[in-house]
C-alpha positions as CSV (number, residue, x, y, z in Angstrom):
1,X,154.8,118.4,-167.9
2,X,152.5,115.4,-167.4
3,X,152.0,115.5,-171.0
4,X,155.3,113.8,-171.8
5,X,155.8,111.7,-168.7
6,X,153.3,109.6,-166.9
7,X,152.9,110.0,-163.3
8,X,154.1,107.0,-161.2
9,X,151.6,106.0,-158.6
10,X,152.5,103.6,-155.8
11,X,150.5,100.5,-156.0
12,X,149.6,98.4,-152.9
13,X,151.9,95.3,-153.3
14,X,151.0,91.8,-154.0
15,X,153.4,90.5,-151.4
16,X,150.9,88.6,-149.5
17,X,150.7,88.3,-145.8
18,X,153.0,89.6,-143.1
19,X,154.0,86.0,-142.4
20,X,155.1,85.5,-146.0
21,X,157.5,88.4,-145.7
22,X,159.3,86.8,-142.7
23,X,159.7,83.3,-144.2
24,X,163.2,84.1,-145.6
25,X,164.3,85.4,-142.2
26,X,163.0,82.3,-140.5
27,X,164.8,80.1,-142.9
28,X,168.1,81.9,-142.4
29,X,167.8,81.7,-138.7
30,X,167.0,77.9,-138.9
31,X,170.1,77.4,-141.1
32,X,172.3,79.3,-138.7
33,X,171.0,77.3,-135.8
34,X,171.5,73.9,-137.4
35,X,174.8,74.7,-139.1
36,X,176.5,76.9,-136.4
37,X,174.9,77.3,-133.1
38,X,173.9,73.6,-132.4
39,X,177.2,71.9,-133.3
40,X,179.1,74.6,-131.3
41,X,177.1,74.0,-128.2
42,X,177.4,70.2,-128.6
43,X,181.2,70.5,-128.8
44,X,181.2,72.8,-125.7
45,X,179.1,70.3,-123.8
46,X,181.5,67.4,-124.7
47,X,184.5,69.4,-123.7
48,X,183.0,70.3,-120.4
49,X,182.2,66.7,-119.7
50,X,185.7,65.6,-120.6
51,X,187.3,68.2,-118.3
52,X,185.0,67.3,-115.4
53,X,186.0,63.6,-115.7
54,X,189.7,64.2,-115.6
55,X,191.5,61.7,-113.3
56,X,195.1,61.2,-112.2
57,X,197.1,59.0,-114.5
58,X,195.5,60.1,-117.7
59,X,197.5,61.3,-120.6
60,X,196.4,64.7,-122.0
61,X,197.3,67.4,-124.5
62,X,196.8,71.0,-123.6
63,X,195.6,73.8,-125.9
64,X,199.2,74.8,-126.4
65,X,200.2,71.4,-127.5
66,X,201.9,70.2,-124.3
67,X,201.7,66.4,-123.9
68,X,201.8,65.1,-120.3
69,X,200.4,62.8,-117.7
70,X,197.9,64.2,-115.0
71,X,199.4,63.9,-111.6
72,X,197.0,66.1,-109.5
73,X,193.5,67.3,-110.1
74,X,192.1,70.4,-108.2
75,X,189.0,72.5,-108.6
76,X,190.2,74.7,-111.4
77,X,193.8,73.5,-111.8
78,X,195.5,70.3,-113.1
79,X,199.1,69.5,-112.6
80,X,200.7,67.7,-115.6
81,X,204.0,65.8,-115.5
82,X,205.7,66.7,-118.8
83,X,208.9,64.8,-118.2
84,X,210.7,63.2,-115.3
85,X,210.6,65.8,-112.4
86,X,209.1,68.5,-114.6
87,X,205.5,69.4,-113.7
88,X,203.3,72.1,-115.1
89,X,200.2,73.5,-113.5
90,X,197.5,74.5,-116.1
91,X,193.8,75.4,-115.9
92,X,191.4,72.6,-116.4
93,X,189.7,74.4,-119.4
94,X,193.0,74.4,-121.3
95,X,193.0,70.6,-121.6
96,X,192.1,69.8,-125.3
97,X,192.2,66.1,-125.6
98,X,192.6,63.0,-123.4
99,X,194.9,60.7,-125.4
100,X,195.2,56.9,-125.1
101,X,197.5,55.4,-122.5
102,X,201.1,54.9,-123.9
103,X,201.1,57.9,-126.2
104,X,203.9,59.5,-124.2
105,X,206.1,56.5,-124.7
106,X,205.5,56.4,-128.4
107,X,206.1,60.1,-129.1
């Protein structure tokens, strides 16, 4: 049968070194690091710093969109005054943003 079809013999590849084969993998990892991992860790670090610096009297917005004024700060909990004589106790980590003073009056 070899008369009609030539036998295919595997050839030792001209791919180069082992390092050359891993270059695309290294480039993909670098892209993931600079485009996804690094910005996410930077945002997490900024959020942790903001949550640790919470003080009474600041106006904040929670993750659920509740706007209020901080009246008490504990280890893991923050009490927020939503309106006159209505207070809500939330976890510190749910605070999304510290807004400028006077935001509650203008909303």
